[in-house]
C-alpha positions as CSV (number, residue, x, y, z in Angstrom):
1,M,-18.2,3.9,-19.8
2,A,-17.1,6.9,-17.7
3,S,-16.7,6.7,-13.9
4,L,-17.5,9.1,-11.1
5,A,-15.4,9.9,-7.9
6,I,-17.4,10.8,-4.8
7,L,-16.8,11.3,-1.1
8,V,-18.4,8.9,1.5
9,V,-18.7,9.9,5.2
10,H,-19.5,7.3,7.7
11,S,-19.3,6.4,11.4
12,G,-21.0,9.7,12.3
13,R,-24.4,10.8,13.4
14,W,-27.2,13.2,12.4
15,D,-27.6,16.1,14.9
16,N,-30.8,18.1,15.7
17,D,-30.2,20.3,12.7
18,N,-30.0,17.3,10.3
19,C,-26.3,17.9,9.9
20,Y,-24.0,14.8,9.7
21,V,-21.2,15.3,12.3
22,D,-18.4,13.4,14.0
23,Y,-17.7,11.4,10.8
24,T,-14.9,9.7,9.0
25,I,-14.4,10.5,5.3
26,E,-13.3,8.2,2.4
27,G,-13.5,8.3,-1.4
28,V,-14.9,5.8,-3.8
29,I,-15.2,5.5,-7.6
30,F,-18.1,3.8,-9.5
31,K,-19.5,3.6,-13.0
32,E,-22.0,6.2,-14.0
33,S,-24.2,3.4,-15.2
34,S,-24.1,1.6,-11.9
35,S,-27.4,0.4,-10.3
36,Y,-28.3,0.9,-6.7
37,R,-27.1,-2.6,-5.9
38,E,-23.7,-2.0,-7.5
39,L,-23.2,1.4,-5.7
40,Y,-24.3,-0.3,-2.5
41,N,-21.7,-3.1,-2.9
42,V,-18.9,-0.6,-3.8
43,I,-19.5,1.4,-0.6
44,A,-19.9,-1.7,1.6
45,M,-16.6,-3.1,0.3
46,Q,-14.8,0.2,0.9
47,L,-16.0,0.4,4.4
48,G,-15.4,-3.3,5.1
49,V,-19.0,-4.0,6.0
50,D,-20.6,-7.5,5.9
51,T,-23.9,-6.9,4.1
52,N,-25.3,-10.1,5.6
53,L,-25.1,-8.5,9.1
54,I,-25.2,-4.8,8.6
55,K,-27.6,-2.7,6.5
56,L,-26.4,0.6,5.0
57,K,-28.6,3.6,4.6
58,L,-27.4,6.0,1.9
59,E,-28.4,9.7,2.2
60,Y,-27.1,13.1,1.1
61,R,-28.2,16.6,1.8
62,V,-28.9,19.4,-0.7
63,K,-28.6,23.1,0.2
64,E,-32.2,24.0,-0.3
65,S,-33.6,21.2,1.9
66,K,-32.9,20.4,5.6
67,T,-34.3,16.9,5.2
68,P,-31.6,14.4,3.9
69,M,-32.5,12.7,0.5
70,L,-32.5,8.9,0.7
71,I,-31.0,6.8,-2.0
72,H,-32.8,3.5,-2.0
73,N,-33.2,2.4,-5.6
74,D,-31.8,2.9,-9.1
75,M,-33.8,6.0,-9.6
76,G,-32.2,7.6,-6.6
77,V,-28.7,6.7,-7.9
78,R,-29.4,8.3,-11.3
79,V,-30.7,11.5,-9.7
80,Y,-27.6,11.7,-7.5
81,I,-25.3,11.2,-10.4
82,M,-26.9,13.9,-12.5
83,L,-26.8,16.3,-9.5
84,K,-23.2,15.4,-8.8
85,K,-22.2,16.1,-12.4
86,S,-23.8,19.5,-12.3
87,V,-21.2,20.9,-9.9
88,D,-17.5,21.3,-10.1
89,D,-16.8,21.1,-6.4
90,F,-15.6,17.6,-5.5
91,N,-16.4,18.1,-1.8
92,K,-20.1,18.8,-2.5
93,Y,-22.9,16.3,-1.9
94,P,-21.1,13.6,0.0
95,I,-23.0,10.4,0.7
96,C,-23.7,10.0,4.4
97,I,-23.8,6.4,5.6
98,S,-25.9,5.1,8.6
99,K,-25.4,1.5,9.7
100,M,-28.3,-0.6,10.9
101,D,-29.0,-4.2,11.7
102,N,-29.9,-6.2,8.6
103,S,-33.3,-7.3,9.8
104,S,-34.9,-7.2,6.4
105,N,-33.7,-8.2,3.0
106,I,-32.0,-5.2,1.3
107,T,-33.0,-6.3,-2.1
108,E,-36.6,-5.5,-1.3
109,L,-35.6,-1.8,-1.5
110,C,-34.7,-2.1,-5.2
111,E,-37.4,-1.4,-7.7
112,S,-37.8,-3.0,-11.1
113,S,-36.1,-1.4,-14.1
114,N,-39.4,-0.7,-15.8
115,Q,-40.6,1.4,-12.9
116,E,-37.4,3.3,-12.8
117,N,-37.7,4.3,-16.4
118,D,-41.2,5.6,-15.8
119,M,-40.0,7.6,-12.8
120,V,-37.2,9.2,-14.8
121,T,-39.6,10.3,-17.5
122,S,-42.0,11.6,-14.8
123,I,-39.3,13.7,-13.1
124,C,-38.2,15.2,-16.4
125,N,-41.8,16.2,-17.2
126,Y,-42.4,17.8,-13.8
127,G,-39.2,19.9,-14.3
128,I,-37.6,19.2,-11.0
129,A,-34.2,19.7,-12.5
130,D,-33.6,21.0,-16.0
131,F,-30.2,19.4,-16.6
132,E,-30.1,20.6,-20.2
133,T,-30.0,24.3,-19.3
134,M,-27.8,23.8,-16.1
135,H,-24.2,25.1,-16.4
136,M,-21.8,22.2,-16.2
137,S,-18.0,22.4,-16.2
138,I,-16.8,18.9,-15.7
139,G,-13.3,17.5,-16.6
140,E,-12.7,14.3,-18.2
141,L,-14.2,11.3,-16.4
142,V,-12.1,8.1,-16.1
143,E,-12.6,4.4,-16.4
144,P,-13.4,2.2,-13.3
145,L,-10.5,1.6,-10.9
146,C,-9.1,-1.8,-10.2
147,V,-6.5,-1.9,-7.4
148,L,-3.9,-4.6,-7.0
149,G,-5.5,-6.7,-9.7
150,S,-8.5,-7.5,-7.5
151,G,-11.0,-6.1,-10.0
152,S,-12.7,-4.0,-7.4
153,C,-13.6,-0.3,-8.1
154,D,-13.4,1.1,-4.6
155,G,-9.7,1.6,-3.7
156,V,-8.1,4.9,-3.2
157,I,-4.4,4.6,-2.2
158,S,-3.4,7.0,0.6
159,D,-0.3,5.2,1.8
160,P,2.9,7.0,0.6
161,C,4.9,3.8,1.3
162,N,2.8,1.6,-1.0
163,K,5.1,-0.7,-2.9
164,Y,2.9,-2.1,-5.6
165,V,2.3,0.1,-8.7
166,E,0.3,-0.7,-11.7
167,I,-2.0,0.8,-14.3
168,D,-5.5,2.1,-13.2
169,Q,-4.5,2.7,-9.6
170,V,-6.0,5.8,-8.1
171,Y,-4.1,7.9,-5.5
172,K,-5.4,10.3,-2.9
173,N,-3.4,13.2,-4.3
174,K,-0.4,13.9,-6.4
175,A,2.0,14.1,-3.4
176,T,1.1,10.5,-2.5
177,L,1.7,9.3,-6.0
178,K,5.1,11.1,-6.1
179,S,6.2,9.5,-2.8
180,V,5.1,6.0,-4.0
181,L,7.1,6.4,-7.3
182,Q,10.2,7.7,-5.5
183,N,10.1,4.6,-3.3
184,Y,9.5,2.4,-6.3
185,A,12.5,3.9,-8.2
186,I,14.8,3.4,-5.2
187,E,13.7,-0.2,-4.6
188,N,14.0,-1.1,-8.3
189,R,17.4,0.7,-8.6
190,F,16.6,3.1,-11.5
191,Q,16.1,6.8,-11.9
192,Y,13.5,8.8,-13.8
193,R,13.0,12.4,-15.1
194,T,9.9,14.4,-14.9
195,V,8.5,15.2,-18.4
196,R,5.3,17.0,-17.3
197,S,4.0,18.0,-13.9
198,N,1.1,20.2,-13.3
199,A,-2.3,20.2,-11.6
200,I,-3.8,18.1,-14.4
201,S,-1.2,15.6,-15.4
202,Y,2.0,13.9,-14.2
203,T,4.4,12.2,-16.7
204,L,7.7,10.4,-16.0
205,E,10.2,8.6,-18.1
206,C,13.5,6.8,-17.4
207,I,16.6,8.9,-17.2
208,S,18.2,6.9,-19.9
209,D,17.2,7.8,-23.5
210,E,17.4,4.2,-24.5
211,C,14.9,2.9,-21.9
212,E,11.2,2.3,-22.5
213,W,10.0,2.8,-18.9
214,L,7.1,5.3,-18.8
215,M,4.4,6.4,-16.4
216,K,1.5,8.8,-17.1
217,A,-1.2,9.9,-14.6
218,S,-3.9,12.5,-14.6
219,N,-6.3,14.3,-12.3
220,I,-9.7,12.8,-11.9
221,S,-12.4,15.4,-12.6
222,K,-10.5,18.1,-10.8
223,S,-10.9,16.1,-7.6
224,G,-7.2,16.1,-6.7
225,M,-7.0,12.3,-7.0
226,F,-4.7,11.0,-9.6
227,R,-5.1,7.8,-11.8
228,I,-2.3,6.0,-13.5
229,R,-3.4,5.9,-17.2
230,A,-0.2,4.4,-18.7
231,F,2.6,2.4,-17.1
232,N,5.3,0.6,-19.0
233,T,7.5,-1.4,-16.6
234,N,10.0,-2.7,-19.2
235,H,13.5,-1.4,-18.5
236,T,16.1,-1.4,-21.3
237,C,18.5,1.1,-19.8
238,P,22.2,0.2,-19.5
239,L,23.8,-0.8,-16.2
240,K,25.8,2.4,-16.0
241,D,22.6,4.4,-15.5
242,K,21.6,2.3,-12.5
243,V,24.8,2.7,-10.5
244,Y,24.7,6.5,-10.3
245,S,23.9,8.2,-7.0
246,Q,20.2,7.9,-6.3
247,K,18.7,11.4,-6.8
248,H,15.2,10.3,-5.8
249,A,16.3,9.8,-2.2
250,T,15.4,13.4,-1.4
251,S,15.3,15.0,2.1
252,K,11.5,15.2,1.8
253,L,11.2,11.4,1.1
254,I,13.6,10.5,3.8
255,G,11.8,12.9,6.2
256,G,8.5,11.2,5.6
257,I,10.0,7.8,6.3
258,V,11.7,8.7,9.6
259,K,8.9,11.0,10.8
260,P,7.3,8.4,13.1
261,K,10.6,8.2,15.0
262,F,10.3,11.8,16.1
263,V,6.8,11.5,17.7
264,D,8.5,10.9,21.1
265,H,10.5,14.1,21.6
266,K,12.6,12.4,24.3
267,R,14.1,10.0,21.7
268,K,17.6,10.9,20.5
269,Y,17.7,10.3,16.7
270,T,20.6,12.0,15.1
271,P,21.3,12.5,11.3
272,S,24.0,9.9,11.6
273,D,21.4,7.4,12.8
274,I,19.2,8.4,9.8
275,R,22.1,7.7,7.4
276,S,22.5,4.2,8.9
277,D,18.8,3.4,8.6
278,V,18.6,4.8,5.1
279,K,21.5,2.5,4.1
280,I,19.8,-0.5,5.7
281,Y,16.2,0.1,4.5
282,L,16.7,1.8,1.1
283,G,20.3,0.6,0.2
284,V,21.2,4.2,-0.6
285,D,24.2,6.2,0.6
286,V,23.3,9.8,1.6
287,N,25.4,12.6,3.0
288,Y,25.1,14.2,6.4
289,S,23.6,17.4,5.2
290,L,20.8,15.6,3.4
291,T,19.8,13.7,6.5
292,W,19.9,16.9,8.5
293,R,17.5,18.5,6.1
294,A,15.4,15.4,6.3
295,K,15.2,15.6,10.0
296,E,14.3,19.3,9.9
297,K,11.5,18.6,7.4
298,A,10.2,15.7,9.5
299,L,10.0,17.9,12.6
300,I,8.3,20.7,10.7
301,S,5.8,18.2,9.2
302,L,5.1,16.8,12.7
303,R,5.0,19.9,14.8
304,G,5.1,22.9,12.4
305,T,7.6,25.7,12.5
306,T,8.7,27.5,15.6
307,A,7.4,30.8,14.4
308,A,4.0,29.4,13.4
309,S,3.7,27.9,16.9
310,Y,3.1,31.3,18.5
311,S,0.0,31.8,16.3
312,K,-1.6,28.8,17.9
313,L,-1.4,30.2,21.4
314,P,-4.7,32.2,21.5
315,A,-6.8,29.2,20.6
316,Y,-4.9,26.9,22.9
317,L,-5.2,29.3,25.9
318,Y,-8.9,29.8,25.1
319,M,-9.5,26.0,25.3
320,M,-7.5,25.8,28.5
321,D,-9.5,28.6,30.1
322,I,-12.8,26.7,29.2
323,T,-11.5,23.3,30.2
324,Y,-10.1,24.5,33.6
325,P,-12.5,27.2,34.9
326,G,-11.1,29.3,37.7
327,S,-7.5,29.3,36.2
328,H,-5.4,32.4,35.8
329,I,-4.1,32.7,32.2
330,C,-2.6,35.9,30.9
331,L,-0.8,36.4,27.5
332,K,1.1,39.7,27.2
333,K,2.1,41.1,23.8
334,T,4.0,44.2,22.6
335,D,2.4,46.9,20.5
336,K,3.5,45.0,17.4
337,N,1.7,41.8,18.6
338,E,5.0,40.2,19.4
339,F,5.0,37.6,22.2
340,L,6.3,39.0,25.5
341,Y,5.4,36.6,28.2
342,L,2.7,34.1,29.3
343,F,1.4,33.3,32.8
344,V,-0.5,30.1,33.5
345,A,-1.9,29.0,36.9
346,L,-4.4,26.1,36.6
347,N,-7.2,26.1,39.0
348,N,-6.4,22.6,40.4
349,C,-2.8,23.9,41.3
350,I,-4.3,27.0,42.9
351,Q,-6.6,25.0,45.1
352,G,-3.9,22.4,45.9
353,F,-1.5,25.0,47.2
354,D,-3.8,25.4,50.2
355,H,-2.9,21.9,51.4
356,C,0.9,22.0,50.7
357,R,3.8,23.3,52.7
358,P,4.0,27.1,53.0
359,V,7.2,27.1,51.1
360,I,7.4,28.1,47.4
361,V,10.6,27.7,45.2
362,V,10.8,29.8,42.1
363,D,13.4,28.8,39.5
364,G,13.9,29.4,35.7
365,S,15.3,27.3,32.9
366,H,16.4,28.4,29.4
367,L,14.4,27.2,26.4
368,R,16.5,25.9,23.5
369,G,14.4,27.0,20.5
370,P,15.5,29.6,18.0
371,Y,13.8,32.3,20.0
372,N,15.3,31.3,23.3
373,G,13.2,32.4,26.3
374,T,12.9,31.3,29.9
375,F,10.5,28.9,31.6
376,V,9.9,30.0,35.2
377,A,8.2,27.5,37.5
378,A,6.8,28.1,41.1
379,S,6.8,24.8,43.0
380,T,6.1,23.4,46.4
381,M,5.9,20.0,48.0
382,D,3.0,18.0,49.2
383,G,2.9,16.0,52.4
384,A,4.4,13.0,50.6
385,E,7.3,15.2,49.5
386,K,6.7,14.3,45.8
387,K,9.8,15.5,43.9
388,F,12.8,14.0,42.2
389,R,16.0,13.8,44.1
390,K,19.6,14.3,43.0
391,A,22.4,12.4,44.5
392,S,25.4,14.5,45.7
393,K,28.6,12.6,46.6
394,E,30.7,15.7,47.1
395,L,29.1,16.8,50.4
396,S,30.2,14.9,53.5
397,P,27.8,13.3,56.0
398,V,29.0,15.9,58.5
399,F,27.6,18.8,56.5
400,Y,24.3,17.0,55.9
401,N,23.8,16.4,59.6
402,M,24.8,20.0,60.4
403,A,22.3,21.3,57.8
404,K,19.4,19.1,59.2
405,T,20.0,19.5,62.9
406,C,17.6,21.6,64.9
407,S,19.8,22.1,68.0
408,K,22.4,24.9,68.4
409,V,24.6,22.6,70.6
410,E,24.6,19.9,67.9
411,F,25.3,22.5,65.2
412,D,28.3,24.0,67.1
413,R,29.7,20.5,67.7
414,L,29.5,19.6,64.0
415,M,31.0,22.9,63.0
416,D,34.0,22.3,65.2
417,T,34.4,19.0,63.4
418,V,34.4,20.7,60.0
419,E,36.9,23.3,61.3
420,K,39.3,20.5,62.4
421,V,39.2,18.9,58.9
422,D,39.4,22.1,56.8
423,V,39.2,25.7,58.1
424,G,38.6,26.9,54.6
425,V,35.3,25.0,54.4
426,K,34.1,26.7,57.6
427,E,35.0,30.1,56.3
428,Y,33.2,29.4,53.1
429,L,30.0,28.3,54.9
430,E,30.1,31.4,57.1
431,L,30.5,33.6,54.0
432,A,27.5,31.9,52.3
433,G,25.4,32.5,55.4
434,Y,24.0,29.9,57.8
435,D,20.4,31.0,57.2
436,K,20.6,29.8,53.6
437,W,21.4,26.1,54.3
438,S,21.1,25.4,58.1
439,R,17.7,24.4,59.4
440,Y,18.5,25.8,62.8
441,H,19.4,29.3,61.5
442,V,16.5,29.8,59.0
443,E,14.2,32.8,59.9
444,T,11.1,31.0,58.6
445,H,9.8,27.4,59.0
446,R,10.8,25.7,55.8
447,G,9.8,22.2,56.8
448,W,11.9,19.8,54.8
449,A,12.5,22.1,51.9
450,M,16.0,23.5,52.4
451,T,17.1,23.7,48.7
452,S,15.5,24.5,45.3
453,N,15.7,20.8,44.2
454,I,11.9,20.7,43.7
455,A,12.2,23.4,40.9
456,E,15.3,21.8,39.5
457,S,13.4,18.5,39.3
458,I,10.8,20.0,37.0
459,N,13.6,21.5,34.9
460,A,15.3,18.1,34.7
461,A,12.0,16.4,33.6
462,L,11.6,19.0,30.8
463,V,15.1,18.8,29.4
464,S,14.1,17.4,26.0
465,A,10.8,19.3,25.9
466,R,12.6,22.6,26.1
467,E,13.7,22.2,22.5
468,L,10.0,22.0,21.2
469,P,8.1,24.9,19.8
470,I,6.2,26.9,22.4
471,F,2.8,25.3,21.6
472,N,4.1,21.8,21.9
473,F,6.2,22.7,25.0
474,L,3.1,24.0,26.9
475,E,1.2,20.9,25.9
476,E,4.0,18.7,27.2
477,V,4.1,20.6,30.5
478,R,0.3,20.2,30.9
479,L,0.5,16.5,30.1
480,M,3.3,16.0,32.6
481,F,1.4,17.8,35.4
482,G,-1.7,15.8,34.6
483,R,0.3,12.6,34.8
484,W,1.9,13.6,38.1
485,N,-1.5,14.6,39.5
486,H,-3.0,11.2,38.7
487,D,0.0,9.2,40.0
488,N,0.3,11.1,43.3
489,K,-3.5,10.9,43.9
490,H,-3.4,7.1,43.2
491,E,-0.5,6.6,45.6
492,A,-2.3,8.5,48.3
493,A,-5.5,6.6,47.8
494,C,-3.6,3.3,48.0
495,T,-1.8,4.3,51.3
496,F,-3.4,2.7,54.4
497,T,-0.9,3.8,57.0
498,S,-1.4,6.8,59.3
499,L,1.3,8.8,57.5
500,I,2.4,8.8,53.9
501,G,5.7,8.0,52.3
502,K,8.9,8.4,54.2
503,F,7.2,10.1,57.2
504,Q,5.7,6.8,58.2
505,K,9.2,5.3,58.3
506,I,10.5,8.2,60.4
507,L,7.7,7.7,62.8
508,I,8.5,4.0,63.1
509,E,12.3,4.7,63.6
510,N,11.6,7.3,66.3
511,E,9.4,4.7,68.2
512,A,12.2,2.2,68.0
513,M,14.7,4.6,69.5
514,S,12.4,5.4,72.5
515,T,12.4,1.9,74.0
516,R,15.2,2.5,76.6
517,M,14.3,6.1,77.7
518,R,13.2,7.0,81.2
519,V,10.1,9.3,81.5
520,V,9.4,11.4,84.6
521,P,6.2,13.5,84.7
522,S,6.2,17.1,85.9
523,T,2.7,18.2,85.0
524,E,-0.2,16.7,83.0
525,Y,1.5,17.7,79.7
526,I,5.1,18.3,80.6
527,Y,7.6,15.4,81.0
528,N,11.3,14.9,81.6
529,V,12.9,12.3,79.4
530,T,16.4,10.9,80.0
531,D,18.3,9.5,77.1
532,D,21.8,8.1,77.5
533,G,22.6,10.6,80.2
534,R,21.1,13.6,78.5
535,S,17.8,15.2,79.6
536,F,15.0,16.5,77.4
537,V,11.8,18.3,78.2
538,V,8.6,17.3,76.3
539,C,5.3,19.3,76.2
540,L,2.5,17.4,74.6
541,K,0.1,20.3,74.7
542,N,2.4,22.6,72.6
543,K,3.9,19.6,70.7
544,T,7.4,20.7,71.6
545,C,10.7,19.0,72.7
546,S,13.9,20.6,73.9
547,C,15.7,18.7,71.0
548,E,13.5,20.9,68.7
549,R,12.8,18.1,66.3
550,F,9.3,17.6,67.5
551,Q,8.2,21.1,66.7
552,Y,10.3,21.5,63.5
553,E,9.5,18.2,61.8
554,E,6.0,18.0,63.2
555,I,6.4,14.3,63.9
556,P,6.8,12.9,67.4
557,C,10.6,12.6,68.1
558,E,11.9,9.6,70.0
559,H,11.5,11.6,73.3
560,A,7.9,12.4,72.6
561,W,7.3,8.8,71.6
562,A,8.5,7.7,75.0
563,V,5.9,10.0,76.7
564,L,3.1,8.9,74.3
565,K,3.8,5.2,75.1
566,R,3.7,5.9,78.8
567,K,0.3,7.6,78.6
568,S,-0.9,5.0,76.0
569,L,-1.7,7.7,73.4
570,V,-1.9,7.4,69.7
571,A,0.9,9.2,67.8
572,D,-1.4,10.1,64.8
573,G,-2.9,13.1,66.7
574,Y,0.5,14.6,67.2
575,C,1.6,14.5,63.6
576,S,1.0,17.3,61.1
577,D,-2.0,16.9,58.8
578,L,0.4,17.6,55.8
579,Y,1.8,14.0,56.2
580,K,-1.6,12.3,56.2
581,P,-3.1,10.6,53.1
582,K,-6.4,12.5,53.4
583,T,-4.6,15.8,53.0
584,V,-2.6,14.6,50.0
585,L,-5.9,13.5,48.4
586,K,-7.3,17.1,48.9
587,I,-4.3,18.5,47.0
588,Y,-5.1,16.4,43.9
589,E,-8.8,16.4,44.4
590,I,-9.4,18.4,41.2
591,P,-8.1,16.4,38.2
592,I,-6.4,17.9,35.2
593,Y,-8.8,16.9,32.5
594,P,-7.4,16.3,28.9
595,L,-8.1,18.9,26.2
596,P,-10.4,17.9,23.3
597,D,-8.8,17.0,20.0
598,V,-7.7,20.1,18.0
599,A,-10.2,19.2,15.2
600,K,-13.1,19.5,17.6
601,W,-12.1,22.9,19.1
602,V,-14.8,25.5,18.7
603,I,-13.0,28.8,18.8
604,P,-14.8,32.2,18.6
605,E,-14.0,34.5,15.7
606,Y,-12.3,37.1,17.8
607,I,-9.9,34.5,19.1
608,M,-9.1,33.2,15.7
609,Y,-8.1,36.7,14.5
610,D,-6.0,37.4,17.6
611,E,-2.5,37.7,16.1
612,V,0.6,36.6,18.1
613,R,3.9,37.0,16.4
614,P,7.2,35.4,17.6
615,P,9.6,37.5,19.7
616,K,11.7,40.0,17.8
617,F,15.0,38.4,19.0
618,K,16.1,35.3,17.2
619,R,19.1,33.2,18.0
620,P,21.8,33.6,15.3
621,P,22.9,30.4,13.5
622,G,26.1,28.6,14.4
623,R,27.7,27.5,17.6
624,P,27.5,30.1,20.4
625,K,30.9,31.7,21.2
626,N,30.9,30.6,24.8
627,K,30.0,27.0,23.8
628,P,33.2,25.1,23.0
629,R,33.3,22.3,20.6
630,S,33.3,18.7,21.8
631,K,36.8,17.4,22.5
632,T,38.2,14.4,20.9
633,K,39.2,11.2,22.8
634,R,42.9,12.0,22.5
635,E,42.3,15.5,23.9
636,L,40.3,14.1,26.8
637,L,43.1,11.7,27.6
638,G,45.6,14.4,27.4
639,L,47.5,12.8,24.5
640,K,49.3,15.1,22.1
641,G,50.4,14.1,18.7
642,K,54.1,14.4,17.6
643,H,54.7,16.3,14.4
644,T,57.6,14.9,12.5
645,C,59.1,15.7,9.1
646,S,57.8,13.4,6.3
647,K,61.2,13.4,4.6
648,C,63.7,12.7,7.3
649,G,61.4,11.6,10.2
650,V,62.9,14.1,12.7
651,A,60.6,16.0,15.0
652,G,60.6,19.8,15.3
653,H,60.1,20.8,11.6
654,N,58.1,19.9,8.5
655,R,58.9,18.9,5.0
656,R,59.1,22.4,3.7
657,S,61.7,23.6,6.2
658,C,63.7,20.4,6.4
659,R,67.4,20.8,6.1
660,N,68.4,17.2,6.5
661,R,67.6,16.2,3.0
662,P,70.5,14.7,1.1
663,Q,71.9,17.2,-1.4
664,E,71.5,16.5,-5.0
665,V,74.7,15.2,-6.7
């Protein structure tokens, strides 16, 4: 008796237009003579549903009717089978499953066989479907499927790493069957040749002419699924045919095995690592070039080609514009639709800049893809000074103090110290310009931002991401900013001190240094503070001090603290709002919401046809001329090999020019 392969969609819902949406799709095979109960059990087993607890409702929709047709008895199953056999499209008329509580006995839905026969006759008489005159073009139907010897008829293998192969197995497609057989051949240490391979059939035999091993599979009703019809597992090939190099360990097979290890782009997984893993897991020796091609195919399968990534930009930017309203997104192309540049400023970043320091650092970093390019980032710091820091041991503490001081007297004193140590350093600093690194000499108020480290920190965080295609790179940048947005907001929300981060520590340290200072009032706001023989003038009204730290750092210095404690005033009111948790919370008030899954994107037609080609310039293959090769260990240690003659052992010449050989007698 023939069998029929159908699609089953489940875990979805019916919308207002009676369309089944948000579903999961699977395939099942059942006998054409199956009753309603048999079809019901096959679907329930495939979905893993306990029929004692869950009741399934089987429906499908025809083009002429908006109301779904219900399958609830044997008659409904027969009508569905005849309708399914009348079309060649495998994807047409899938069965839609709705799950309900099993409050009633399902068997009550089934009618007696006598009633069903009467209903079949009635339908044929009324001419609902004249199946005799309907055009039918159906391929050969197959016998019921039994997977892994279980006797069930509902299994469709989609795992390319499946290790158990036997007759009557059904595979999702031909590619899955090929991958399974390649793994099977490698594990059982034999090789096969392809006798026939086309869209309808797939036949293999052992590479040895003396071996009986054979596998035959064919397409099921032009559905794309393949069933193993014949499988002879008996091997009679000689041992010499088993010890040859394993040709089935192809780059595509290896790439499919190692592909999960490339999901994390930060992971360093080299072709040499692939060679080691293939030897461990498959027991096969492969060369470096094969593993390199396997890595390239795995990356293409995972992320697509770099050139194709540019075509995804219009849809991606459209979804970003919808998800983040108020953002500024601009894609510029040439007259030939080649990518020129892209500008992205998300709305939450635009709104957050209003509560950050009035200092912006712009820096660029080179992308490492085949089309090169530059990633330019404009950055600033919030009140918590959220940025990564780089340690620098080359600069002396004297230079750091000189760069951070706000007093001219202190700056000159430290510069004299530098001059005594090395006059050349002083000349270099003068040539560079004091305004570029000294807090005292800057023309604008930079706050604590004296270098471009905040931009360099972003570049450092994206080192590995810069090798990704442009679509994946932009998504990685968006995810990173979203993660930082959440973490910084969470830290500010969990801060219960008056200031946030290191500024609270500075405030406490300044208070500790003010305990032994003498305060003499001059007016209601102006005070004279004596500290270790030095005199300073503090004005609370203008928030200034003659040491200039109060007005520059916008935190009460130790001299201002002495005045505040004398007047019993709270220091919070004399600190900048940038350092307070409430201001930091305003910066990250607008979250960076995640984008919906690509499968659920609804893109207008004019966006879908917007063509974006990769840039015209492409990086040539090979190592760049200005990039030297990696030096060996001997070269790094400065060791040089001695070349000696292989005949006489004397250095300075080789065997061909050796004159110390004994003459022939």
